[in-house]
C-alpha positions in Angstrom: 9.6 13.1 33.9 11.2 10.1 35.4 7.9 9.1 37.2 6.0 9.5 33.9 8.6 7.2 32.0 8.3 4.7 34.7 4.5 4.8 34.5 4.6 4.4 30.5 7.0 1.3 31.1 4.5 -0.1 33.4 1.7 0.3 31.0 3.4 -1.7 28.4 4.5 -4.5 30.8 0.9 -4.6 32.3 -0.6 -4.8 28.9 1.8 -7.6 27.9 1.0 -9.5 31.1 -2.8 -9.1 30.5 -2.4 -10.6 27.0 -0.3 -13.5 28.0 -3.0 -14.4 30.6 -5.4 -14.6 27.8 -3.6 -16.0 24.9 -4.3 -19.6 25.4 -8.0 -18.8 25.7 -8.2 -16.9 22.5 -6.6 -19.9 20.6 -8.4 -22.8 22.1 -11.2 -21.4 24.4 -12.9 -18.9 22.2 -15.1 -20.7 19.6 -15.3 -20.0 15.8 -18.9 -18.6 16.4 -17.7 -16.4 19.1 -15.0 -14.9 17.0 -17.6 -14.3 14.3 -19.5 -12.2 16.9 -16.2 -10.3 17.5 -16.0 -9.7 13.8 -19.6 -8.5 13.7 -18.8 -6.2 16.6 -16.0 -4.5 14.7 -18.2 -4.2 11.6 -20.8 -2.5 13.6 -18.3 -0.1 15.2 -16.8 0.6 11.8 -20.3 1.7 10.7 -20.6 4.1 13.6 -17.3 5.9 13.1 -17.2 9.5 11.8 -15.6 9.0 8.7 -15.1 12.7 7.8 -13.4 13.6 11.2 -10.9 10.5 10.8 -10.4 11.6 7.2 -9.5 15.2 8.3 -7.1 13.8 11.0 -5.4 11.7 8.3 -5.2 14.4 5.8 -3.4 16.8 8.3 -0.8 14.1 8.7 -0.2 14.4 5.0 0.2 18.4 5.5 -3.3 19.4 3.9 -5.7 21.8 5.6 -8.8 19.7 5.3 -11.1 22.8 5.5 -9.2 24.5 2.6 -11.6 24.2 -0.3 -9.3 26.0 -2.6 -7.0 23.0 -2.7 -8.4 20.3 -5.2 -5.6 18.0 -4.2 -6.3 18.4 -0.6 -10.1 18.0 -0.9 -9.4 14.8 -3.0 -7.1 13.7 -0.2 -9.7 14.1 2.4 -12.4 12.2 0.1 -9.8 9.3 -0.5 -9.3 9.1 3.5 -13.1 9.2 3.9 -13.4 6.2 1.6 -10.3 4.0 1.5 -9.7 3.1 5.2 -13.3 2.2 5.8 -13.4 0.3 2.5 -10.3 -1.6 3.0 -11.0 -2.5 6.6 -14.6 -3.4 5.8 -13.4 -5.7 3.1 -10.9 -7.5 5.1 -13.3 -8.1 8.0 -15.9 -9.5 5.6 -13.6 -11.8 4.0 -12.3 -12.9 7.2 -15.7 -13.5 8.5 -16.7 -15.5 5.3 -13.5 -17.7 6.1 -14.8 -18.2 9.7 -18.3 -19.0 8.5 -16.7 -21.7 6.2 -14.7 -23.0 9.2 -17.9 -23.2 11.2 -19.9 -25.1 8.4 -17.1 -27.5 7.8 -15.9 -28.3 11.3 -12.6 -26.5 10.7 -11.6 -28.7 7.6 -11.1 -26.6 4.5 -11.6 -28.2 1.1 -8.9 -28.1 -1.6 -9.3 -25.3 -4.0 -9.7 -25.5 -7.7 -6.6 -24.7 -9.6 -5.2 -24.7 -13.1 -1.5 -25.6 -14.4 0.4 -22.7 -15.8 2.6 -23.2 -19.1 5.5 -23.5 -16.7 3.9 -26.3 -14.6 3.0 -24.3 -11.5 -0.5 -24.5 -9.9 -2.5 -21.2 -10.0 -5.6 -21.0 -7.8 -8.2 -18.5 -8.9 -8.9 -16.2 -5.9 -10.8 -13.3 -7.6 -13.7 -12.8 -8.1 -15.2 -15.5 -6.0 -18.6 -13.9 -4.7 -21.2 -11.3 -5.5 -19.3 -8.6 -3.6 -16.1 -9.3 -5.8 -18.2 -9.2 -8.8 -20.1 -6.0 -8.0 -16.7 -4.2 -7.0 -13.5 -4.0 -9.0 -14.5 -7.4 -10.5 -17.1 -5.6 -12.5 -14.3 -3.7 -14.2 -12.8 -7.1 -15.4 -10.1 -7.6 -12.8 -9.2 -11.1 -12.0 -6.6 -12.5 -9.7 -4.8 -15.9 -8.9 -2.3 -17.1 -6.2 0.5 -19.1 -7.9 2.0 -21.7 -5.7 5.6 -22.8 -5.3 6.9 -24.8 -8.5 7.3 -28.0 -6.5 3.8 -28.1 -5.2 1.6 -30.9 -6.8 -1.7 -30.3 -5.0 -3.3 -27.0 -3.6 -4.1 -27.3 0.0 -5.9 -25.0 2.3 -4.9 -25.1 6.1 -6.2 -22.8 8.8 -3.3 -22.1 11.4 -5.1 -19.8 13.5 -5.9 -22.4 16.2 -2.9 -24.6 16.1 -0.1 -24.8 18.6 0.0 -23.1 21.8 -1.3 -19.5 22.8 1.0 -16.8 21.8 1.3 -13.0 21.8 2.3 -10.6 19.0 3.6 -7.2 18.9 2.2 -5.3 15.7 3.6 -2.1 14.7 1.6 0.1 12.4 2.8 1.9 9.3 3.2 5.7 9.3 2.2 6.5 5.6 -1.3 4.9 5.5 -3.5 4.4 8.5 -5.6 1.3 7.3 -2.3 -0.8 6.9 -1.9 -1.3 10.6 -5.6 -2.2 11.2 -5.4 -4.8 8.4 -2.2 -6.2 9.9 -3.8 -6.4 13.6 -6.8 -8.3 12.0 -4.5 -10.7 10.0 -2.4 -11.4 13.1 -5.5 -11.9 15.4 -7.8 -13.8 13.3 -5.7 -15.5 10.7 -2.7 -16.4 12.7 -4.2 -16.8 16.2 -2.0 -14.4 18.2 -3.4 -12.1 20.8 -2.0 -8.7 19.8 -0.2 -5.8 21.4 -0.6 -3.0 18.8 1.6 0.2 18.6 0.5 3.1 16.3 3.1 5.0 14.3 4.1 8.3 15.8 2.4 10.1 12.7 -0.9 8.3 13.3 -1.7 9.9 16.7 -5.1 10.8 15.4 -6.0 7.3 14.5 -5.5 6.0 18.1 -9.0 6.7 19.4 -10.6 5.2 16.2 -8.6 2.0 16.4 -9.4 1.9 20.1 -13.1 2.1 19.3 -13.0 -0.6 16.4 -11.4 -3.1 18.8 -13.4 -2.1 22.1 -14.7 -5.5 22.8 -11.4 -7.4 22.1 -9.6 -4.8 24.2 -12.2 -5.2 27.1 -11.8 -9.0 27.1 -8.0 -8.9 27.1 -7.3 -10.2 23.5 -6.2 -6.8 22.2 -4.2 -4.1 23.8 -3.4 -0.7 21.9 -0.4 1.0 23.5 -0.8 4.7 24.2 0.8 6.8 21.4 3.1 8.3 24.0 4.7 4.9 24.8 8.6 5.7 24.4 10.5 3.7 21.8 12.7 2.1 24.5 9.8 0.7 26.2 8.5 -0.8 22.7 12.1 -2.1 22.2 12.0 -3.8 25.6 9.0 -5.9 24.3 10.8 -7.4 21.3 12.3 -10.4 23.2 9.2 -10.7 25.5 6.7 -11.5 22.8 6.3 -14.5 20.4 6.2 -12.7 17.3 6.7 -9.2 15.7 4.9 -7.8 12.7 6.1 -4.5 11.2 5.0 -2.6 8.2 7.7 0.0 7.7 11.3 0.5 6.6 14.0 -2.2 6.2 16.4 -0.3 8.5 13.8 -0.4 11.2 13.2 -4.2 10.7 16.9 -4.7 11.0 17.1 -3.0 14.2 14.4 -4.8 15.6 15.8 -8.2 14.6 19.4 -7.7 15.3 20.0 -4.8 17.7 20.1 -0.9 18.0 23.8 -0.4 17.5 25.9 -1.6 14.5 28.2 -3.6 16.7 25.3 -5.5 18.3 23.8 -6.1 14.9 27.2 -7.6 13.6 27.5 -9.8 16.7 24.1 -11.0 16.6 24.2 -11.8 12.9 27.5 -13.6 13.3 26.1 -15.8 16.0 22.7 -16.3 14.4 20.9 -14.9 17.4 18.0 -12.4 16.4 16.3 -10.7 19.5 13.0 -11.6 18.3 11.6 -15.3 18.3 9.7 -14.8 15.0 9.1 -11.8 12.7 6.9 -11.1 9.6 7.6 -7.9 7.9 6.1 -5.8 4.8 8.8 -3.4 4.0 9.9 -1.3 1.2 10.5 -1.8 -2.6 12.2 0.0 -5.5 8.9 -0.9 -7.5 9.5 -1.6 -11.2 6.8 -0.6 -14.0 7.5 -2.7 -17.1 5.8 -1.6 -20.4 6.3 -4.2 -23.1 6.8 -2.9 -26.5 4.7 -4.2 -29.5 1.1 -3.6 -30.6 -0.6 -0.8 -32.2 -1.1 1.7 -29.4 -3.6 4.6 -30.1 -2.8 8.1 -28.8 -5.5 7.7 -26.3 -3.9 4.4 -25.0 -0.5 6.1 -24.5 -2.1 9.0 -22.7 -4.1 6.8 -20.5 -1.2 4.6 -19.3 1.2 7.6 -19.0 -1.4 9.6 -16.8 -2.1 6.2 -14.7 1.6 5.7 -14.1 2.2 9.4 -13.1 -0.9 9.4 -10.9 0.5 6.6 -8.8 4.2 7.9 -8.9 2.7 11.2 -7.4 0.2 9.8 -4.9 1.3 10.2 -1.3 4.4 12.2 -2.3 5.7 8.9 -3.8 5.9 7.6 -0.1 4.2 4.3 -0.6 6.0 0.9 -0.7 4.2 0.2 -3.9 4.9 3.5 -5.6 6.4 2.9 -9.1 10.0 3.8 -9.0 11.6 2.4 -12.1 10.1 2.4 -15.6 11.6 -0.2 -17.7 11.0 0.3 -21.5 12.5 -0.3 -24.9 14.3 2.6 -26.4 13.5 0.9 -29.8 9.8 0.7 -29.1 7.9 2.6 -31.8 6.1 4.6 -29.3 9.0 5.3 -26.9 9.4 9.1 -27.7 5.6 9.7 -27.6 5.2 7.8 -24.2 8.1 9.7 -22.5 6.8 12.9 -23.7 3.3 12.3 -22.4 4.8 10.9 -19.2 6.7 14.0 -18.5 3.7 16.2 -19.4 1.5 14.2 -17.1 4.2 14.6 -14.1 4.4 18.4 -14.9 0.5 18.5 -14.4 0.3 16.4 -11.1 0.0 18.9 -8.3 3.0 18.5 -5.8 2.3 16.8 -2.4 3.5 18.1 0.9 6.8 16.4 1.8 5.2 15.1 4.9 7.1 11.9 5.6 10.1 12.1 7.9 13.4 12.2 5.9 11.8 12.8 2.5 13.9 15.9 1.8 17.1 14.1 2.9 16.4 11.2 0.7 15.4 13.4 -2.3 18.8 15.3 -1.8 20.8 12.1 -1.8 19.1 11.0 -5.0 19.7 14.4 -6.6 23.4 14.2 -5.6 23.7 10.8 -7.2 22.4 12.2 -10.5 23.4 16.0 -10.9 22.1 15.9 -14.5 18.7 14.5 -13.6 15.4 16.3 -15.0 13.6 18.4 -12.6 10.0 18.7 -13.6 8.2 21.4 -12.0 4.5 21.5 -11.2 2.0 23.5 -9.2 2.1 22.9 -5.4 -1.1 20.9 -4.3 -1.0 22.8 -0.9 -0.6 26.5 0.1 2.0 27.7 2.7 0.7 29.1 5.9 0.4 32.8 6.4 4.0 32.9 7.8 5.3 31.1 4.7 5.7 27.7 6.4 4.4 24.3 5.4 3.2 22.1 8.4 1.6 18.9 9.2 0.2 17.0 12.1 1.1 15.8 14.8 2.6 18.6 16.9 2.5 21.1 13.8 5.6 19.6 12.3 7.3 22.1 9.9 7.8 20.6 6.5 10.1 21.6 3.5 8.4 23.3 0.5 6.8 20.8 -2.0 9.5 19.2 -4.0 9.4 19.0 -7.7 9.6 15.6 -9.5 13.0 14.3 -10.0 13.6 12.0 -13.2 16.7 10.3 -14.2 17.1 8.5 -17.4 19.4 5.5 -17.5 20.6 3.0 -20.3 20.5 -0.6 -19.0 23.8 -1.2 -20.9 25.3 1.2 -18.4 23.7 -0.1 -15.2 25.7 -1.8 -12.8 24.6 -4.1 -9.7 25.0 -0.9 -7.5 23.1 1.7 -9.5 21.7 4.2 -6.9 18.3 4.7 -8.4 17.8 0.8 -8.5 19.3 0.0 -5.0 17.9 2.8 -2.9 14.2 3.3 -2.0 13.8 7.0 -2.3 10.4 7.1 -0.5 10.3 10.7 -2.2 9.2 12.2 -5.5 12.0 10.7 -7.6 11.6 8.5 -10.5 14.1 6.6 -12.9 13.6 5.3 -16.5 15.8 2.4 -17.6 15.9 1.8 -21.3 16.7 -1.6 -23.0 17.6 -2.2 -26.5 15.5 -5.1 -27.2 12.4 -4.4 -29.2 10.7 -7.8 -29.8 8.3 -8.5 -26.8 9.7 -11.8 -25.8 13.2 -10.7 -25.8 12.3 -7.6 -24.2 10.5 -9.3 -21.3 13.6 -11.8 -20.9 15.9 -8.6 -20.7 13.4 -6.8 -18.3 13.3 -9.8 -15.9 17.0 -10.0 -15.7 17.3 -6.3 -15.0 14.7 -6.7 -12.2 17.3 -8.9 -10.4 19.4 -5.9 -10.0 16.6 -3.8 -8.3 16.3 -3.6 -4.6 13.1 -5.3 -3.1 10.7 -8.1 -4.1 7.3 -6.7 -3.1 5.5 -6.0 -6.2 5.9 -5.1 -9.9 3.7 -3.7 -12.7 3.7 -5.2 -16.1 1.9 -3.5 -19.0 1.2 -5.6 -22.2 -0.9 -4.4 -25.1 -3.8 -6.7 -26.3 -2.2 -7.2 -29.7 0.9 -8.8 -28.1 -1.1 -11.2 -26.0 -3.3 -12.1 -29.2 0.0 -12.9 -31.1 1.7 -14.5 -28.0 -1.1 -15.8 -25.7 1.4 -17.7 -23.5 4.0 -15.0 -23.0 2.6 -13.4 -19.9 2.3 -16.8 -18.2 5.8 -17.4 -19.2 7.1 -14.1 -17.8 5.4 -14.1 -14.4 7.5 -16.8 -12.7 10.6 -15.0 -13.9 9.5 -12.0 -11.9 10.6 -12.8 -8.3 8.0 -10.5 -6.8 5.3 -11.2 -4.2 2.6 -9.5 -6.4 2.7 -9.2 -10.1 0.1 -6.8 -11.5 -0.7 -6.9 -15.1 -1.8 -3.6 -16.8 -2.0 -1.6 -13.5 0.0 -0.6 -10.5 0.6 -2.2 -7.0 -2.3 -0.4 -5.6 -4.7 -2.7 -7.2 -2.7 -5.8 -5.9 -3.3 -4.5 -2.4 -6.9 -3.8 -2.9 -7.8 -7.4 -3.7 -8.6 -8.9 -0.3 -7.6 -12.4 -1.0 -4.5 -11.4 -2.9 -1.6 -12.2 -0.4 0.7 -9.3 0.2 4.4 -9.5 1.1 7.9 -10.1 -0.2 8.7 -12.9 -2.7 9.8 -16.0 -0.6 13.4 -16.5 0.3 14.7 -13.1 1.5 17.4 -13.6 4.2 16.7 -12.3 7.8 20.2 -10.7 8.0 19.5 -8.9 4.7 15.8 -8.1 4.4 14.7 -5.8 1.6 10.9 -6.2 1.2 10.6 -8.4 4.1 9.4 -11.9 5.1 6.0 -13.7 5.3 2.6 -12.5 4.1 -0.6 -10.8 5.3 -4.1 -11.4 3.8 -3.8 -15.2 3.2 -7.5 -15.3 3.8 -7.9 -18.5 1.6 -5.5 -20.1 4.0 -3.2 -21.5 1.0 0.1 -23.4 1.7 3.2 -22.9 -0.3 2.5 -19.6 -1.8 4.8 -18.1 -4.4 3.0 -14.9 -5.5 -0.2 -13.2 -6.3 -1.0 -12.4 -9.9 -3.6 -9.7 -10.5 -4.7 -8.8 -13.9 -6.7 -5.8 -15.2 -7.9 -5.0 -18.6 -5.6 -3.0 -20.8 -7.9 0.1 -20.4 -10.2 0.1 -17.5 -12.0 2.7 -15.2 -10.1 1.4 -12.3 -6.9 2.7 -13.7 -7.0 6.3 -12.0 -5.6 9.0 -14.2 -5.1 12.7 -13.7 -8.2 14.6 -12.9 -9.6 11.8 -10.9 -11.2 13.8 -8.0 -13.3 12.7 -5.0 -15.5 15.0 -3.2 -15.2 14.3 0.7 -19.0 14.4 1.2 -19.9 12.1 -1.6 -16.9 9.7 -0.5 -18.1 9.7 3.1 -21.8 8.8 2.0 -20.7 6.1 -0.2 -18.4 4.6 2.4 -21.5 4.4 4.7 -23.4 2.7 2.1 -20.6 0.2 1.3 -20.2 -0.6 5.0 -23.7 -0.8 6.1 -26.4 -0.3 3.4 -29.5 1.6 4.8 -32.2 4.1 3.8 -30.3 6.7 5.8 -26.9 6.1 4.1 -28.5 6.1 0.8 -30.3 9.4 1.4 -27.0 11.0 2.7 -25.3 10.0 -0.5 -28.3 11.4 -2.6 -28.1 14.7 -0.7 -24.3 14.8 -1.2 -24.7 14.3 -4.8 -27.3 17.0 -5.2 -25.2 19.4 -3.2 -22.0 18.6 -5.4 -24.0 19.1 -8.6 -25.4 22.4 -7.4 -22.0 23.6 -6.5 -20.6 22.5 -9.8 -23.2 24.2 -11.6 -22.8 27.5 -9.6 -19.0 27.4 -10.5 -19.6 26.9 -14.2 -22.3 29.8 -14.1 -19.9 32.1 -12.3 -17.1 31.4 -14.8 -19.4 32.1 -17.7 -20.7 35.4 -16.3 -17.3 36.9 -15.0 -14.1 37.7 -16.7 -10.9 38.9 -15.1 -7.6 39.8 -16.6 -4.6 38.5 -14.7 -1.2 40.2 -14.8 1.5 38.6 -16.8 3.2 35.7 -14.9 0.5 35.5 -12.4 0.2 31.8 -13.2 3.4 29.7 -12.9 2.9 27.4 -15.9 4.2 23.8 -15.4 7.6 23.4 -16.9 10.4 20.9 -17.4 14.1 22.0 -16.8 17.4 20.5 -16.8 18.9 20.8 -13.4 
């Protein structure tokens, strides 16, 4: 065992030494045209991956049996993983490639972008949609996006920094909840910031290791990227913190704090007191207690109420609510004409959301702490979306981890008048199926939004926020949203949708609102995805129509075979990929028709109590 540890330590040191030897060549010696060839190579390898096998690996991390066709949630999870990682990675590579093509055509000098001046005097740069791919994607659904610059900026400037200074090496630590996050971070650090990269997969993402190695094979061969073995011990990784020029992490605030200041509380306190972090530079995308603000006003129809309640519940539930962008706090007026209707529908929708496996480490402990803080919280029971094994256990990969039983939704209702600066639900990211509703007394839209922005300052984190505003309100007060956005100190403001849409837009920068202190990080520091190379960024602002097909709601399913075929078409269109999609659609249609026919020809009486109906109980 001692020999194995020594060998693993040597692997990390050797990888770092190899990168150091090539860092200057990557920055200054490899031309823009040559880097475009590397990007094309990644795209070609992406098109050749087996998306279904990769998806099954990822679904098993979440605690699903990918071959269990009796679990609609599990099959949708496989379908999502067939489609989303290839789609996100493909989109990022192609946008970076477009940037490099522009650099090549303009000899490295980027023109100033068009901009508009907001009602508050800030410059807003339109970033989406910009090209045919944008307009054919979510842009076709009416989505638009801007990047708002810092208030003091008078001129929008684009500047590519990926070839400036001296060669440098970065350690990129991948996320555990989503496999594509680490790949996007690697691409960003390598191609947009100019570092050579030492990459470490999260312990949960063992199954993604060979796929990442395959994607970056040429860059690994040429000494510009190194992917540490999954078995590399934590102390070996920790030893690298002071040896690299930069560390990027997508993870938890506690992990980032340890990386910056030390492993023990004593070491952290001493380093903070002396202003001596143990890394030279850090960027970090961390957590968030994500608010979702529903503005009162307007004549909401019952269909609109149901749609937005279902959309909110869908993203509260997704991934067992273990996403940094999962909505965690609904801010709403208790005097809103539709308050009672919306709350009833939201609870109904949560009760109909199948329960995810509690797969992420510490989920049960965080859930229990939340429950202990609110002994009168509402427990909303729903059907488990996964079956236990034959021995009654729930498990997940890697290493057949034993999981707790799926956890019911925990909902706490609070009055803003009684909420202090240390309110547990607002100051602690649950990363578990917990959700808070905070009611305000204000009813008029402008007064409500003013109060909501003040309340948001009490909420932990600054990553993203959702804001829903009825079209009637915008027609009556067309400047209201523009006036509200700069009062929301979040890196991404998503209007009429949730944080997932904000991340989907490749040109929308992603990261904490500028200004968090290193000694007290919440959502992090720095941005990723600044593909347009804008200086002095304040925040991304992404807007969806009030009702749109991109707002996923309950019942949104994704057949794995259709998803896989669609992913191949989007990554690399061809006659073969199109034929595969047609075949998958035909197979799906035949299966659906058979199920409908079977149900119409058979009838079975179930014993009373056989089906556990969704229910809402007081704890």
